[in-house]
Backbone as CSV, one residue per row, in Angstrom:
resi,resn,N_x,N_y,N_z,CA_x,CA_y,CA_z,C_x,C_y,C_z
1,MET,-7.720,2.473,17.835,-7.673,3.809,17.264,-6.248,4.361,17.225
2,ILE,-5.495,4.106,18.282,-4.109,4.584,18.332,-3.268,3.859,17.283
3,ALA,-3.462,2.550,17.153,-2.712,1.767,16.158,-3.047,2.245,14.753
4,ASP,-4.326,2.506,14.495,-4.742,2.991,13.168,-4.125,4.353,12.880
5,HIS,-4.095,5.218,13.898,-3.516,6.550,13.727,-2.031,6.459,13.380
6,LEU,-1.307,5.628,14.122,0.130,5.485,13.879,0.396,4.859,12.518
7,ARG,-0.415,3.860,12.166,-0.258,3.212,10.859,-0.470,4.232,9.740
8,ASP,-1.490,5.071,9.896,-1.756,6.101,8.885,-0.594,7.082,8.784
9,GLN,-0.019,7.455,9.926,1.106,8.387,9.925,2.312,7.781,9.199
10,ILE,2.515,6.491,9.402,3.626,5.799,8.745,3.367,5.691,7.240
11,VAL,2.123,5.333,6.881,1.755,5.200,5.471,1.897,6.527,4.733
12,GLN,1.521,7.615,5.398,1.591,8.939,4.777,3.004,9.512,4.763
13,GLY,3.926,8.845,5.459,5.301,9.316,5.468,5.608,10.321,6.552
14,SER,4.623,10.607,7.431,4.867,11.548,8.525,5.855,10.958,9.528
15,ILE,5.801,9.642,9.673,6.782,8.917,10.483,7.521,8.008,9.518
16,ARG,8.809,8.204,9.377,9.565,7.554,8.316,10.236,6.261,8.767
17,PRO,10.546,5.361,7.825,11.282,4.146,8.141,12.583,4.466,8.867
18,GLY,12.859,3.720,9.939,14.066,3.930,10.725,13.890,4.907,11.867
19,GLN,12.797,5.649,11.857,12.569,6.661,12.899,12.127,6.018,14.202
20,GLN,12.637,6.528,15.314,12.256,6.019,16.621,10.930,6.635,17.060
21,ILE,10.096,5.828,17.705,8.821,6.300,18.213,9.046,6.896,19.602
22,ASN,8.702,8.151,19.749,8.830,8.833,21.035,7.526,8.647,21.811
23,GLU,7.537,7.727,22.778,6.316,7.385,23.502,5.759,8.572,24.274
24,SER,6.619,9.319,24.944,6.163,10.458,25.746,5.479,11.500,24.879
25,LEU,6.104,11.813,23.742,5.551,12.820,22.846,4.230,12.357,22.247
26,LEU,4.185,11.078,21.825,2.963,10.544,21.229,1.823,10.506,22.235
27,ALA,2.125,10.082,23.463,1.100,10.025,24.509,0.518,11.412,24.744
28,GLU,1.374,12.422,24.712,0.915,13.795,24.904,0.089,14.269,23.708
29,GLN,0.567,13.973,22.492,-0.142,14.400,21.285,-1.519,13.749,21.164
30,LEU,-1.596,12.463,21.545,-2.843,11.720,21.406,-3.703,11.789,22.657
31,ASN,-3.184,12.480,23.689,-3.908,12.638,24.951,-4.314,11.283,25.518
32,THR,-3.333,10.407,25.613,-3.580,9.065,26.129,-2.486,8.676,27.106
33,SER,-2.724,7.636,27.869,-1.717,7.153,28.816,-0.764,6.192,28.117
34,ARG,0.303,5.831,28.805,1.313,4.947,28.207,0.761,3.547,27.935
35,GLY,-0.181,3.082,28.772,-0.697,1.716,28.624,-1.296,1.451,27.253
36,PRO,-2.346,2.190,26.855,-2.943,1.982,25.521,-1.955,2.222,24.390
37,LEU,-1.045,3.191,24.583,-0.054,3.479,23.549,0.859,2.282,23.339
38,ARG,1.304,1.688,24.427,2.204,0.531,24.311,1.483,-0.669,23.711
39,GLU,0.190,-0.806,23.989,-0.579,-1.885,23.360,-0.635,-1.678,21.843
40,ALA,-0.814,-0.422,21.439,-0.853,-0.100,20.005,0.498,-0.381,19.357
41,LEU,1.575,-0.010,20.040,2.917,-0.260,19.513,3.179,-1.756,19.393
42,GLN,2.699,-2.510,20.369,2.869,-3.966,20.324,2.102,-4.559,19.151
43,ARG,0.898,-4.049,18.897,0.098,-4.551,17.772,0.811,-4.293,16.452
44,LEU,1.346,-3.080,16.292,2.045,-2.750,15.042,3.360,-3.518,14.913
45,SER,3.954,-3.858,16.046,5.161,-4.692,16.013,4.805,-6.099,15.546
46,GLN,3.653,-6.602,15.988,3.199,-7.926,15.555,2.876,-7.927,14.066
47,GLU,2.416,-6.788,13.561,2.124,-6.674,12.130,3.401,-6.559,11.297
48,GLY,4.523,-6.273,11.960,5.787,-6.156,11.248,6.097,-4.753,10.773
49,ILE,5.286,-3.773,11.198,5.508,-2.392,10.780,6.520,-1.708,11.699
50,LEU,6.485,-2.075,12.972,7.430,-1.529,13.947,8.358,-2.635,14.429
51,ILE,9.515,-2.232,14.940,10.475,-3.173,15.523,10.875,-2.661,16.900
52,SER,10.788,-3.546,17.895,11.182,-3.187,19.255,12.612,-3.662,19.493
53,ARG,13.494,-2.726,19.822,14.894,-3.049,20.086,15.170,-2.884,21.574
54,ARG,15.510,-3.975,22.182,15.702,-3.979,23.636,16.737,-2.934,24.054
55,ASN,16.373,-2.170,25.064,17.214,-1.112,25.649,17.371,0.111,24.740
56,TYR,16.714,0.085,23.579,16.814,1.221,22.664,15.458,1.874,22.392
57,GLY,14.412,1.063,22.267,13.093,1.612,22.007,12.414,0.958,20.816
58,VAL,11.378,1.615,20.315,10.593,1.094,19.200,10.848,1.964,17.968
59,PHE,11.086,1.307,16.834,11.428,2.004,15.602,10.529,1.541,14.459
60,VAL,10.322,2.417,13.487,9.625,2.020,12.262,10.570,1.138,11.456
61,LYS,10.057,0.027,10.993,10.898,-0.920,10.274,11.440,-0.318,8.981
62,GLU,12.695,-0.594,8.690,13.299,-0.219,7.419,13.211,-1.429,6.491
63,VAL,12.479,-1.282,5.408,12.283,-2.411,4.503,13.486,-2.614,3.611
64,GLU,13.701,-3.859,3.224,14.835,-4.228,2.386,14.333,-4.886,1.101
65,THR,15.254,-5.249,0.250,14.894,-5.801,-1.054,14.003,-7.034,-0.928
66,HIS,14.338,-7.951,-0.035,13.550,-9.178,0.089,12.155,-8.873,0.632
67,ASP,12.029,-7.801,1.448,10.711,-7.404,1.945,9.811,-6.989,0.787
68,LEU,10.387,-6.226,-0.139,9.630,-5.759,-1.305,9.056,-6.938,-2.077
69,ARG,9.896,-7.919,-2.350,9.444,-9.085,-3.118,8.374,-9.862,-2.357
70,GLU,8.579,-10.043,-1.057,7.611,-10.802,-0.254,6.265,-10.083,-0.161
71,ILE,6.324,-8.776,0.074,5.092,-7.990,0.213,4.256,-8.068,-1.058
72,TYR,4.902,-7.868,-2.204,4.151,-7.862,-3.453,3.703,-9.263,-3.857
73,ALA,4.433,-10.285,-3.447,4.001,-11.659,-3.725,2.727,-11.982,-2.947
74,VAL,2.680,-11.561,-1.691,1.487,-11.799,-0.871,0.328,-10.940,-1.369
75,ARG,0.636,-9.708,-1.758,-0.413,-8.853,-2.323,-1.025,-9.504,-3.563
76,GLU,-0.170,-10.082,-4.404,-0.675,-10.741,-5.608,-1.624,-11.872,-5.251
77,SER,-1.255,-12.662,-4.244,-2.102,-13.789,-3.834,-3.448,-13.300,-3.306
78,ILE,-3.422,-12.284,-2.450,-4.656,-11.800,-1.842,-5.533,-11.086,-2.869
79,GLU,-4.925,-10.251,-3.703,-5.716,-9.531,-4.702,-6.304,-10.489,-5.740
80,SER,-5.559,-11.506,-6.097,-6.073,-12.492,-7.055,-7.231,-13.268,-6.442
81,ALA,-7.072,-13.663,-5.172,-8.146,-14.377,-4.485,-9.375,-13.487,-4.342
82,ALA,-9.145,-12.211,-4.035,-10.255,-11.266,-3.898,-10.967,-11.081,-5.236
83,ALA,-10.186,-10.986,-6.319,-10.780,-10.817,-7.645,-11.640,-12.028,-8.007
84,ASN,-11.150,-13.220,-7.700,-11.915,-14.441,-7.966,-13.233,-14.454,-7.196
85,ARG,-13.139,-14.118,-5.908,-14.333,-14.113,-5.063,-15.324,-13.041,-5.508
86,LEU,-14.777,-11.904,-5.911,-15.647,-10.812,-6.343,-16.398,-11.200,-7.617
87,LEU,-15.703,-11.853,-8.543,-16.352,-12.288,-9.781,-17.409,-13.355,-9.526
88,ASP,-17.277,-14.075,-8.411,-18.264,-15.097,-8.047,-19.419,-14.518,-7.235
89,SER,-19.335,-13.238,-6.913,-20.378,-12.599,-6.110,-21.519,-12.112,-6.997
90,SER,-22.415,-11.349,-6.426,-23.579,-10.866,-7.172,-23.195,-9.740,-8.131
91,PRO,-23.956,-9.574,-9.217,-23.708,-8.456,-10.149,-23.744,-7.109,-9.431
92,LYS,-24.605,-6.977,-8.419,-24.726,-5.730,-7.669,-23.423,-5.424,-6.927
93,GLN,-22.830,-6.455,-6.311,-21.579,-6.274,-5.569,-20.447,-5.875,-6.512
94,ILE,-20.392,-6.506,-7.662,-19.368,-6.181,-8.656,-19.562,-4.754,-9.151
95,SER,-20.810,-4.398,-9.459,-21.110,-3.070,-9.975,-20.746,-1.981,-8.971
96,GLU,-21.070,-2.197,-7.702,-20.775,-1.199,-6.669,-19.273,-1.014,-6.514
97,THR,-18.529,-2.111,-6.569,-17.074,-2.032,-6.462,-16.488,-1.294,-7.657
98,CYS,-17.007,-1.602,-8.846,-16.516,-0.948,-10.062,-16.774,0.553,-10.035
99,GLU,-17.889,0.961,-9.458,-18.209,2.391,-9.387,-17.186,3.135,-8.537
100,VAL,-16.803,2.534,-7.417,-15.807,3.165,-6.540,-14.449,3.189,-7.242
101,LEU,-14.092,2.073,-7.884,-12.816,2.007,-8.605,-12.770,3.034,-9.735
102,LYS,-13.908,3.233,-10.404,-13.982,4.218,-11.491,-13.685,5.622,-10.975
103,GLU,-14.221,5.939,-9.797,-13.983,7.253,-9.199,-12.504,7.438,-8.870
104,ILE,-11.878,6.373,-8.362,-10.461,6.454,-7.998,-9.594,6.646,-9.236
105,VAL,-9.886,5.892,-10.298,-9.128,6.044,-11.544,-9.293,7.459,-12.091
106,GLY,-10.493,8.019,-11.964,-10.733,9.389,-12.398,-9.876,10.373,-11.623
107,GLU,-9.752,10.146,-10.317,-8.910,11.012,-9.492,-7.437,10.844,-9.864
108,MET,-7.045,9.619,-10.198,-5.666,9.372,-10.615,-5.349,10.143,-11.894
109,ALA,-6.291,10.134,-12.823,-6.087,10.827,-14.098,-5.884,12.329,-13.885
110,LYS,-6.541,12.874,-12.853,-6.412,14.309,-12.559,-5.014,14.681,-12.070
111,GLN,-4.271,13.690,-11.559,-2.939,13.971,-11.025,-1.870,14.010,-12.116
112,VAL,-2.209,13.521,-13.317,-1.215,13.457,-14.400,-0.673,14.838,-14.765
113,PRO,-1.538,15.838,-15.011,-1.000,17.166,-15.366,-0.198,17.799,-14.223
114,ALA,-0.598,17.507,-12.975,0.065,18.124,-11.819,1.324,17.375,-11.399
115,SER,1.489,16.146,-11.900,2.632,15.296,-11.517,2.734,15.161,-9.999
116,ASP,1.573,14.987,-9.363,1.524,14.857,-7.902,1.682,13.387,-7.528
117,TRP,2.945,12.959,-7.361,3.221,11.550,-7.086,2.791,11.132,-5.696
118,GLN,2.832,12.039,-4.749,2.414,11.697,-3.387,0.940,11.302,-3.374
119,THR,0.124,12.123,-4.028,-1.307,11.827,-4.104,-1.553,10.587,-4.952
120,MET,-0.803,10.449,-6.052,-0.965,9.298,-6.927,-0.671,7.992,-6.195
121,ALA,0.373,7.987,-5.372,0.726,6.781,-4.621,-0.399,6.398,-3.664
122,GLY,-1.016,7.412,-3.049,-2.132,7.144,-2.146,-3.330,6.584,-2.885
123,LEU,-3.629,7.137,-4.046,-4.755,6.653,-4.846,-4.492,5.248,-5.377
124,ASP,-3.232,4.962,-5.702,-2.829,3.626,-6.153,-3.231,2.587,-5.105
125,MET,-2.832,2.838,-3.839,-3.149,1.886,-2.775,-4.637,1.869,-2.477
126,GLN,-5.300,3.012,-2.622,-6.747,3.072,-2.399,-7.480,2.194,-3.409
127,PHE,-7.002,2.194,-4.657,-7.600,1.364,-5.704,-7.521,-0.110,-5.326
128,HIS,-6.326,-0.558,-4.974,-6.138,-1.980,-4.663,-6.855,-2.377,-3.370
129,SER,-6.867,-1.482,-2.400,-7.584,-1.762,-1.152,-9.076,-1.882,-1.407
130,THR,-9.608,-1.032,-2.292,-11.031,-1.075,-2.629,-11.388,-2.382,-3.321
131,LEU,-10.490,-2.871,-4.183,-10.715,-4.152,-4.852,-10.867,-5.272,-3.825
132,VAL,-9.987,-5.269,-2.827,-10.042,-6.298,-1.777,-11.277,-6.098,-0.888
133,GLU,-11.577,-4.861,-0.544,-12.726,-4.574,0.311,-14.043,-4.947,-0.360
134,GLY,-14.029,-4.952,-1.702,-15.245,-5.281,-2.440,-15.766,-6.671,-2.148
135,VAL,-14.891,-7.552,-1.696,-15.296,-8.926,-1.378,-16.142,-8.958,-0.111
136,GLY,-15.877,-8.011,0.801,-16.626,-7.968,2.052,-16.136,-8.941,3.101
137,ASN,-14.922,-9.478,2.906,-14.338,-10.423,3.868,-13.471,-9.637,4.845
138,SER,-13.877,-9.579,6.108,-13.193,-8.746,7.095,-11.741,-9.167,7.308
139,ARG,-11.454,-10.453,7.185,-10.085,-10.918,7.399,-9.186,-10.575,6.209
140,PHE,-9.730,-10.667,5.021,-8.993,-10.194,3.846,-8.612,-8.729,4.032
141,ILE,-9.608,-7.952,4.439,-9.408,-6.507,4.594,-8.372,-6.209,5.653
142,ARG,-8.435,-6.921,6.780,-7.507,-6.680,7.893,-6.077,-7.020,7.486
143,ILE,-5.895,-8.141,6.807,-4.558,-8.537,6.361,-4.024,-7.550,5.333
144,TYR,-4.910,-7.135,4.430,-4.459,-6.255,3.358,-4.095,-4.871,3.873
145,LYS,-4.707,-4.450,4.969,-4.399,-3.140,5.545,-2.924,-3.066,5.933
146,THR,-2.402,-4.149,6.502,-0.985,-4.197,6.861,-0.109,-4.197,5.614
147,LEU,-0.509,-4.965,4.595,0.259,-5.015,3.346,0.292,-3.651,2.661
148,ALA,-0.832,-2.944,2.735,-0.890,-1.612,2.126,0.088,-0.670,2.815
149,ALA,0.143,-0.759,4.138,1.078,0.084,4.894,2.519,-0.256,4.522
150,GLU,2.814,-1.547,4.423,4.175,-1.960,4.088,4.536,-1.563,2.653
151,SER,3.553,-1.592,1.760,3.808,-1.192,0.378,4.191,0.276,0.301
152,ARG,3.477,1.121,1.049,3.815,2.543,1.064,5.187,2.768,1.677
153,MET,5.539,1.949,2.675,6.869,2.046,3.278,7.945,1.707,2.247
154,CYS,7.645,0.747,1.371,8.601,0.389,0.316,8.837,1.581,-0.606
155,ILE,7.773,2.302,-0.911,7.898,3.456,-1.795,8.772,4.523,-1.149
156,PHE,8.611,4.710,0.165,9.395,5.719,0.870,10.836,5.265,1.102
157,ASP,11.028,3.973,1.395,12.321,3.524,1.877,13.174,2.817,0.845
158,LEU,12.563,2.384,-0.279,13.327,1.707,-1.318,13.318,2.537,-2.592
159,ASP,14.216,2.182,-3.466,14.349,2.909,-4.725,13.331,2.375,-5.732
160,VAL,12.030,2.567,-5.402,10.955,2.078,-6.247,10.571,3.163,-7.238
161,SER,10.431,2.790,-8.473,10.099,3.760,-9.515,8.779,3.400,-10.179
162,TYR,7.847,4.348,-10.202,6.616,4.163,-10.943,6.893,4.391,-12.427
163,PRO,6.009,3.878,-13.300,6.119,4.221,-14.717,5.590,5.646,-14.898
164,ARG,5.475,6.100,-16.125,4.860,7.405,-16.356,3.453,7.403,-15.772
165,MET,3.013,8.555,-15.335,1.703,8.637,-14.684,0.578,8.138,-15.580
166,ASP,0.616,8.506,-16.864,-0.456,8.087,-17.756,-0.469,6.572,-17.930
167,VAL,0.712,5.956,-17.891,0.803,4.496,-17.987,0.204,3.851,-16.737
168,LEU,0.505,4.430,-15.585,-0.029,3.901,-14.331,-1.553,3.984,-14.317
169,VAL,-2.088,5.098,-14.781,-3.542,5.254,-14.845,-4.137,4.193,-15.767
170,GLN,-3.499,3.961,-16.907,-4.003,2.992,-17.876,-3.977,1.577,-17.307
171,GLU,-2.952,1.241,-16.540,-2.876,-0.088,-15.921,-4.067,-0.324,-15.004
172,HIS,-4.423,0.695,-14.221,-5.557,0.555,-13.306,-6.887,0.558,-14.061
173,GLN,-6.967,1.355,-15.129,-8.169,1.355,-15.949,-8.378,-0.017,-16.584
174,ASN,-7.280,-0.656,-16.985,-7.358,-1.985,-17.587,-7.895,-3.008,-16.585
175,ILE,-7.418,-2.943,-15.347,-7.909,-3.850,-14.300,-9.403,-3.632,-14.083
176,LEU,-9.824,-2.372,-14.032,-11.241,-2.046,-13.856,-12.077,-2.580,-15.021
177,ASP,-11.610,-2.366,-16.240,-12.360,-2.813,-17.417,-12.524,-4.338,-17.431
178,LEU,-11.479,-5.045,-17.061,-11.530,-6.508,-17.059,-12.474,-7.024,-15.970
179,LEU,-12.479,-6.348,-14.826,-13.404,-6.722,-13.751,-14.833,-6.481,-14.195
180,LYS,-15.070,-5.345,-14.802,-16.416,-4.990,-15.267,-16.899,-5.974,-16.336
181,ALA,-15.963,-6.430,-17.181,-16.324,-7.355,-18.259,-16.450,-8.801,-17.772
182,GLY,-16.008,-9.060,-16.555,-16.067,-10.419,-16.030,-15.035,-11.343,-16.635
183,ASP,-13.960,-10.768,-17.169,-12.884,-11.548,-17.805,-11.921,-12.039,-16.718
184,ARG,-12.207,-13.211,-16.181,-11.441,-13.731,-15.058,-9.965,-13.927,-15.402
185,ASP,-9.679,-14.617,-16.487,-8.287,-14.887,-16.849,-7.528,-13.591,-17.128
186,GLY,-8.160,-12.689,-17.856,-7.515,-11.424,-18.163,-7.269,-10.586,-16.919
187,LEU,-8.230,-10.592,-15.994,-8.109,-9.821,-14.756,-6.967,-10.338,-13.894
188,LEU,-6.900,-11.638,-13.727,-5.845,-12.223,-12.898,-4.469,-11.973,-13.516
189,LYS,-4.397,-12.062,-14.828,-3.131,-11.803,-15.524,-2.722,-10.339,-15.359
190,ALA,-3.694,-9.428,-15.444,-3.403,-8.000,-15.314,-2.925,-7.661,-13.908
191,ILE,-3.564,-8.237,-12.900,-3.158,-8.002,-11.507,-1.750,-8.530,-11.283
192,ARG,-1.502,-9.754,-11.775,-0.179,-10.360,-11.612,0.894,-9.515,-12.297
193,GLY,0.650,-9.106,-13.518,1.633,-8.317,-14.251,1.887,-6.969,-13.609
194,HIS,0.813,-6.328,-13.157,0.929,-5.011,-12.536,1.781,-5.063,-11.270
195,LEU,1.529,-6.053,-10.427,2.256,-6.144,-9.162,3.677,-6.671,-9.351
196,GLN,3.868,-7.594,-10.273,5.215,-8.110,-10.502,6.131,-7.052,-11.092
197,GLN,5.583,-6.190,-11.935,6.392,-5.115,-12.500,6.867,-4.151,-11.425
198,ALA,6.058,-3.996,-10.383,6.418,-3.044,-9.320,7.722,-3.440,-8.633
199,THR,8.012,-4.730,-8.581,9.244,-5.179,-7.915,10.470,-5.001,-8.797
200,THR,10.264,-4.685,-10.073,11.405,-4.486,-10.977,11.627,-3.018,-11.303
201,ARG,10.718,-2.158,-10.861,10.840,-0.730,-11.145,11.733,-0.075,-10.101
202,ARG,12.979,-0.466,-10.081,13.926,0.067,-9.119,15.329,-0.095,-9.677
203,LYS,16.249,0.676,-9.148,17.618,0.629,-9.639,18.548,0.179,-8.521
204,PRO,19.247,-0.925,-8.660,20.120,-1.424,-7.605,21.363,-0.563,-7.450
205,SER,21.860,-0.547,-6.234,23.125,0.125,-5.963,24.090,-0.891,-5.377
206,ALA,25.351,-0.523,-5.288,26.366,-1.459,-4.812,26.083,-1.919,-3.389
207,SER,25.580,-1.014,-2.561,25.315,-1.368,-1.157,23.929,-1.949,-0.974
208,ASP,23.116,-1.927,-2.040,21.727,-2.383,-1.981,20.954,-1.622,-0.924
209,SER,21.295,-0.358,-0.752,20.583,0.523,0.160,19.852,1.545,-0.685
210,PHE,18.563,1.739,-0.429,17.748,2.531,-1.325,16.979,3.611,-0.593
211,ARG,16.730,4.705,-1.302,15.896,5.773,-0.782,15.085,6.352,-1.942
212,CYS,13.884,6.791,-1.642,13.064,7.429,-2.664,13.601,8.805,-2.975
213,ARG,13.598,9.176,-4.228,13.955,10.526,-4.590,13.175,10.914,-5.836
214,GLU,12.972,12.177,-6.046,12.186,12.632,-7.188,13.108,13.159,-8.267
215,HIS,12.805,12.807,-9.509,13.627,13.251,-10.635,12.724,13.373,-11.848
216,ASP,12.707,14.541,-12.437,11.901,14.774,-13.637,10.453,14.356,-13.449
217,GLY,9.888,14.643,-12.263,8.477,14.365,-12.028,8.167,12.910,-11.765
218,ARG,9.168,12.064,-11.541,8.927,10.642,-11.269,9.652,10.253,-10.007
219,LEU,9.067,9.279,-9.295,9.789,8.690,-8.181,10.743,7.683,-8.758
220,VAL,12.065,7.848,-8.530,13.036,6.902,-9.106,13.978,6.437,-8.036
């Protein structure tokens, strides 16, 4: 529970990349002892979300360019495998997954007029997590939970730029439509293209050091 809470805080941006974890403060906030807290920190360190620096403490990992490429490459593999397995499952399982995805895409569309990128980013990851969860494989889900957290960290810590909101909504609607139609080749191609584009939606700097910033209603 403590690890899940901390992971959620990191994913939501409440605890930012590079920030040190204050064990005393967290133990007090969560009303827990140091033992369970340190076990949670160790678990998140094993997941690669936190880094323990000897004699300094525990910090949220700062992601770099190669992390972005690796994270999205693994996401592509897992999401493609999940899509294949889902298409091989029962029509009922596919239909139930599509219904949840449809609701998420609907919520994404509502964010377009408001230009609420924070909410949109959360719905983006919720869509992909739901696709993986639709398979019902607990290990897929557990692995993907860490990837989802790292993906959100990339958005906060790297110069990642989404396309226009309406384009992003359409990309997810396309994935949903292909899943619903049972178009295996089209679905896998759409997932691959969607995730590969995410690694190119950024602007390099001389130092290759990146931070998220908002400009004209877009994360750039």
